[in-house]
C-alpha positions as CSV (number, residue, x, y, z in Angstrom):
1,M,-66.9,-5.6,3.4
2,P,-64.6,-6.5,0.2
3,K,-64.4,-10.0,-0.9
4,T,-62.0,-12.0,0.5
5,G,-58.8,-13.0,-1.3
6,F,-58.4,-16.0,1.2
7,N,-59.0,-19.4,-0.7
8,F,-61.3,-21.4,1.5
9,T,-60.6,-25.2,1.1
10,S,-63.3,-26.6,3.4
11,Y,-66.1,-24.2,2.3
12,Q,-69.3,-26.3,1.1
13,G,-71.2,-23.4,-0.7
14,D,-71.9,-22.7,-4.5
15,S,-70.4,-19.2,-4.6
16,P,-67.7,-17.5,-2.6
17,P,-69.1,-16.2,0.7
18,K,-69.5,-12.5,1.2
19,F,-68.9,-12.0,4.9
20,A,-70.7,-9.3,6.9
21,N,-67.7,-8.4,9.0
22,R,-64.2,-9.4,9.5
23,S,-64.9,-11.6,12.5
24,E,-66.9,-13.9,10.2
25,E,-63.9,-14.4,7.9
26,E,-61.7,-15.1,10.9
27,C,-64.0,-17.6,12.0
28,A,-63.9,-19.3,8.6
29,R,-60.2,-19.4,8.6
30,V,-60.1,-21.2,12.0
31,L,-62.8,-23.8,10.5
32,D,-60.4,-24.1,7.4
33,Y,-57.4,-24.4,9.4
34,Y,-59.0,-27.4,11.1
35,R,-60.4,-28.6,7.8
36,I,-63.9,-28.4,9.1
37,P,-66.5,-28.4,6.3
38,W,-68.8,-25.3,6.6
39,M,-71.4,-23.2,4.9
40,Y,-72.0,-19.6,5.2
41,E,-75.5,-18.5,6.1
42,P,-77.3,-21.5,4.1
43,R,-80.7,-21.4,5.9
44,T,-83.1,-18.7,7.3
45,F,-85.3,-19.8,10.1
46,V,-88.8,-18.0,10.1
47,L,-89.7,-17.4,13.5
48,E,-92.9,-15.5,13.4
49,R,-95.5,-14.6,10.7
50,D,-98.5,-12.1,10.8
51,A,-102.2,-13.2,10.0
52,K,-101.4,-13.0,6.4
53,G,-98.6,-15.2,6.4
54,N,-95.8,-12.6,5.8
55,V,-92.5,-13.2,7.8
56,V,-92.3,-10.8,10.6
57,E,-89.2,-12.1,12.3
58,A,-86.6,-14.4,11.0
59,F,-83.1,-15.5,11.8
60,T,-80.1,-16.7,9.5
61,P,-77.1,-18.0,11.5
62,D,-73.7,-17.4,10.3
63,F,-72.4,-20.9,9.6
64,Y,-73.4,-24.4,9.3
65,L,-71.0,-27.2,9.9
66,P,-72.6,-30.2,8.1
67,D,-70.3,-32.9,9.7
68,Q,-71.5,-31.8,13.1
69,D,-74.9,-30.9,12.0
70,L,-74.5,-27.3,13.8
71,F,-75.6,-24.0,13.1
72,V,-73.1,-21.4,14.5
73,E,-73.8,-17.8,15.3
74,L,-71.1,-15.2,16.0
75,T,-71.7,-12.3,18.2
76,T,-68.9,-9.8,18.7
77,M,-71.3,-6.8,18.6
78,K,-72.2,-4.5,21.4
79,Q,-73.8,-6.3,24.4
80,A,-77.2,-4.7,23.7
81,H,-77.4,-6.9,20.6
82,V,-76.3,-9.9,22.3
83,T,-79.6,-10.1,24.1
84,K,-81.6,-9.9,20.9
85,K,-79.7,-12.7,19.4
86,N,-80.0,-15.0,22.6
87,M,-83.9,-14.3,22.1
88,K,-83.7,-15.4,18.5
89,I,-81.9,-18.5,19.1
90,R,-84.2,-19.6,22.0
91,K,-86.9,-19.0,19.3
92,V,-85.1,-21.1,17.0
93,R,-84.8,-23.9,19.6
94,E,-88.5,-23.9,20.5
95,R,-89.9,-23.9,17.0
96,F,-87.4,-26.1,15.5
97,P,-86.3,-28.5,18.3
98,E,-84.3,-30.7,15.9
99,I,-81.9,-28.0,15.1
100,N,-78.7,-27.8,16.9
101,I,-77.3,-24.1,17.2
102,K,-74.6,-22.5,19.2
103,L,-73.9,-18.8,20.0
104,F,-70.3,-17.9,20.4
105,Y,-69.8,-14.8,22.3
106,K,-67.2,-12.0,21.8
107,K,-64.8,-13.4,24.6
108,D,-65.2,-16.9,22.9
109,F,-64.1,-15.5,19.6
110,L,-61.2,-13.4,21.0
111,K,-59.7,-16.4,22.8
112,L,-59.7,-18.3,19.5
113,A,-58.4,-15.3,17.6
114,Q,-55.7,-14.9,20.2
115,K,-55.0,-18.5,20.1
116,F,-54.7,-18.7,16.4
117,D,-53.0,-15.1,16.2
118,L,-55.8,-13.8,14.1
119,A,-57.1,-10.2,14.1
120,A,-60.5,-9.9,15.8
121,G,-62.0,-7.3,13.5
122,E,-64.6,-4.7,14.6
123,E,-68.0,-5.6,13.7
124,R,-70.4,-3.4,11.8
125,S,-74.1,-3.7,12.4
126,R,-76.3,-5.6,10.2
């Protein structure tokens, strides 16, 4: 996805975010609209390692909201992918019980997009 031309006022990162899809950018716009400080993909959680210590499975949530101490993952992809994300979020909760994380489903995002008259862009696979 091309770099965004939108000037994010509530972004807390060191370099401009490079969103994986339009839905993530639209979510960032909603966060900025409400002046909610946010970070884009600031942390990866290692979920599983092999016998040699190599990372076998990891998960990087889309956003972190520092004022709420909350990680947010968007899923506007095909339903088949939603199950996989749900499993990863469950593993994050099991392995890192101190972490607050929320999954927003396509229907949740479309309601927000409609409310704020935002275009809910089509997702591309990661």
